[in-house]
Every structure is written in structure tokens, then in C-alpha cells.
C-alpha positions as CSV (number, residue, x, y, z in Angstrom):
1,M,-0.7,-21.4,0.0
2,T,1.1,-21.6,-3.3
3,T,3.3,-19.2,-5.1
4,R,4.0,-18.7,-8.7
5,T,7.6,-18.5,-9.6
6,S,7.5,-17.7,-13.3
7,Q,8.7,-14.2,-13.7
8,P,8.7,-11.9,-16.8
9,A,11.9,-10.0,-17.7
10,G,12.8,-7.2,-15.2
11,G,12.4,-4.4,-17.8
12,A,8.9,-5.6,-18.7
13,L,8.0,-5.8,-15.1
14,L,9.3,-2.3,-14.4
15,I,7.2,-0.9,-17.3
16,A,4.1,-2.8,-16.1
17,E,4.4,-1.5,-12.6
18,L,5.2,2.0,-13.8
19,K,2.1,1.9,-16.0
20,E,0.0,0.7,-13.1
21,F,1.2,3.5,-10.9
22,A,0.6,6.1,-13.7
23,S,-3.0,4.8,-13.9
24,F,-3.8,5.9,-10.3
25,P,-5.2,9.4,-9.7
26,K,-2.6,12.1,-8.8
27,A,-3.8,12.2,-5.2
28,T,-3.3,8.4,-4.9
29,Q,0.2,8.6,-6.5
30,R,1.1,11.4,-4.0
31,Y,-0.3,9.4,-1.0
32,I,1.7,6.3,-2.1
33,R,4.9,8.2,-2.3
34,R,4.3,9.9,1.0
35,S,3.5,6.6,2.6
36,L,6.7,5.0,1.3
37,D,8.7,8.0,2.6
38,I,7.1,7.6,6.1
39,G,7.3,3.8,6.0
40,F,11.0,3.7,5.2
41,G,12.0,6.9,7.1
42,R,13.1,8.7,3.9
43,A,13.7,12.4,4.6
44,D,11.3,14.5,6.7
45,P,7.8,13.7,5.5
46,I,6.2,16.9,7.0
47,D,8.8,19.1,5.2
48,I,8.2,17.4,1.9
49,W,4.5,16.5,2.0
50,A,2.6,18.8,4.3
51,R,0.8,21.6,2.5
52,D,-1.1,22.8,5.6
53,E,-1.5,22.0,9.3
54,G,-4.3,19.4,8.6
55,E,-2.0,17.4,6.4
56,A,0.9,17.8,8.9
57,A,-1.4,16.2,11.6
58,S,-2.3,13.4,9.2
59,I,1.3,12.7,8.5
60,R,2.1,12.6,12.2
61,A,-0.8,10.2,12.8
62,Q,0.4,8.1,9.9
63,G,3.9,8.0,11.4
64,R,2.5,6.7,14.6
65,F,0.6,3.9,12.8
66,Y,3.6,3.1,10.6
67,K,5.9,2.5,13.6
68,Q,4.3,-1.0,13.5
69,I,5.6,-1.8,10.0
70,D,8.9,-3.3,11.0
71,H,7.2,-5.6,13.5
72,L,4.5,-6.4,10.9
73,R,7.1,-7.4,8.3
74,M,8.5,-9.9,10.8
75,Q,5.0,-11.3,11.6
76,I,3.9,-12.2,8.1
77,P,2.9,-15.9,8.3
78,D,4.7,-18.2,6.0
79,D,1.8,-20.5,5.7
80,S,-2.0,-20.5,6.2
81,G,-1.9,-21.9,9.7
82,L,-4.6,-20.2,11.7
83,D,-2.6,-20.1,14.9
84,M,-0.2,-17.6,13.3
85,I,-2.5,-15.1,11.8
86,E,-4.2,-13.4,14.8
87,P,-1.5,-10.9,15.8
88,F,-0.5,-10.3,12.2
89,M,-4.0,-9.8,10.7
90,G,-5.1,-7.6,13.6
91,M,-2.2,-5.2,13.1
92,L,-2.5,-5.4,9.3
93,V,-6.3,-4.6,9.3
94,T,-5.7,-1.7,11.7
95,L,-3.0,-0.2,9.5
96,S,-5.1,-0.8,6.4
97,A,-8.1,0.9,8.1
98,F,-6.0,4.0,8.7
99,D,-4.8,4.2,5.1
100,L,-8.3,3.6,3.6
101,G,-9.7,6.2,6.0
102,Q,-7.4,8.8,4.5
103,D,-9.5,8.6,1.4
104,R,-6.5,8.5,-1.0
105,L,-6.5,4.8,-1.9
106,P,-9.6,4.4,-4.0
107,S,-9.3,0.8,-4.9
108,F,-7.8,-2.6,-4.1
109,A,-5.2,-2.1,-6.8
110,A,-3.8,1.1,-5.2
111,F,-3.9,-0.5,-1.8
112,R,-2.1,-3.6,-3.0
113,F,0.5,-1.5,-4.9
114,L,1.3,0.4,-1.6
115,Y,1.3,-2.6,0.7
116,E,3.5,-4.8,-1.6
117,R,6.1,-2.2,-1.3
118,L,5.6,-1.4,2.4
119,L,5.7,-5.1,3.5
120,G,7.1,-7.1,0.6
121,A,5.9,-9.8,-1.7
122,S,5.2,-12.3,1.1
123,V,2.2,-10.2,2.2
124,R,0.3,-10.7,-1.0
125,P,-1.8,-13.7,0.2
126,W,-3.1,-11.7,3.1
127,L,-3.9,-8.4,1.3
128,P,-7.4,-9.3,0.0
129,A,-8.6,-10.3,3.5
130,A,-7.1,-7.2,5.2
131,F,-8.5,-5.0,2.5
132,C,-12.0,-6.4,2.7
133,A,-12.0,-6.3,6.5
134,A,-10.7,-2.7,6.6
135,A,-13.0,-1.6,3.8
136,S,-16.0,-3.0,5.8
137,L,-15.3,-1.1,9.0
138,P,-17.9,1.5,10.1
139,H,-15.4,4.4,10.2
140,L,-15.9,4.7,6.4
141,H,-19.0,6.2,4.9
142,P,-21.3,3.4,3.4
143,D,-20.8,4.8,-0.1
144,R,-17.1,4.6,0.3
145,R,-17.3,1.1,1.7
146,R,-19.3,0.0,-1.3
147,I,-16.8,1.6,-3.8
148,L,-13.8,0.0,-2.1
149,L,-15.4,-3.5,-1.8
150,Q,-16.5,-3.4,-5.5
151,S,-13.0,-2.6,-6.5
152,I,-11.6,-6.0,-5.6
153,S,-12.0,-8.4,-8.5
154,E,-13.2,-11.9,-8.0
155,S,-9.9,-13.2,-9.2
156,A,-8.0,-11.1,-6.6
157,A,-10.2,-12.3,-3.9
158,T,-10.1,-16.0,-4.8
159,A,-6.6,-16.4,-6.2
160,A,-5.2,-19.9,-6.0
161,G,-1.6,-18.6,-5.7
162,W,0.5,-15.5,-5.5
163,S,3.7,-14.4,-7.0
164,N,6.7,-14.3,-4.7
165,R,8.5,-11.7,-6.9
166,E,9.3,-8.5,-5.1
167,P,8.1,-5.2,-6.7
168,V,10.5,-3.6,-9.1
169,F,9.2,0.0,-9.3
170,W,9.5,2.2,-6.2
171,P,8.0,5.7,-6.6
172,E,9.9,8.4,-4.8
173,W,9.7,12.1,-4.4
174,V,11.5,14.0,-7.1
175,E,12.4,17.6,-6.5
176,K,11.0,20.0,-9.2
177,V,13.7,21.5,-11.3
178,D,13.5,24.8,-13.0
179,V,14.2,23.9,-16.6
180,A,15.2,27.4,-17.6
181,A,17.7,27.7,-14.7
182,A,19.1,24.2,-15.4
183,A,19.9,25.0,-19.0
């Protein structure tokens, strides 16, 4: 595997990542922020994100799956040796299947955006395979599988190398402020 090391200026990178995040549907933005809160143990996700009991149950389930994230970060193979990928890819595909099954990540771009932040830049070479495997599983409706698999570009699926630059923009929950009361 190769990595690219040429990096644009930090400010330009921040703007590009912010624009990418802004291009996602509101439900996707919300799910990414929620997932990062759960993945990094920020605040109480049920208090912040649950709008009803169904969503609270989904958050609890996500928390159970996301307990694997620290272990997964340590398992990311540093090369393409096939002897190292079995435990890592199995866990990554399972986690990916859960997230895609929540129906809030409508494309490879949204999936990649979330997972680069959950697991770090070193996971990039493994994301196309995990996404395609999870998007092909029978727990998803056939129409949903088709949409997800069509969302990954040929260049993303066949990249010759990946950047090792860590993400710059990290979306977080921001409390609403009553502008009239703040003035």
C-alpha cells in the first residue's frame, strides 16, 4: 500500500472537509455527530440525541457495537499482508453493517467521512472493502444495497494510494442558543 504525503494548507483542508460535511443530508450530519459522541464517549448520547424510545434503543445498540472501536483502532493493519486482516476486517465489516443498517449513511462519502474520524487516517485503505462487504449483506433491502454500492466511485474503489493526513474537521453537537436572550 502506498500513501500520499502531499498536504494542502490546514485552512483549505478544514474548509474542504466542512463543505463535504455540509453537503450531506441533515439526518446524515446528525448521525455522524451522534456516532462521534458515542465513539469518543463525549457526554451522554441518550440525553443529547434520543428523541424517542426507539432512538434511545438504537443509541444503546450503537454503544454496544462501538465498544469495539478502541480494539479496532489497534488492529488496523499497517500493510496489505493477508495474515493480518482477518480479525480486523471481520470486526470492521460488522461495525459498518450496523451503521449502514441504521439508514443514515446514504453513500460511501458519508461512510468514509465518519470512519476516518472514528478510526483515523490509517483505516482509509480498508474502507472501500469494508463498505462494499457491509453494503452487500442481506440485512439491507435490495434497493438500498444498490444505492449504496452505486455510491462508491471507481476511483475510490481502485485507488492506488491513500493520504495519511488525519481529518481536520470534527463535527460536534452545539447547544442551541436563544439569540434574543443572549443579547
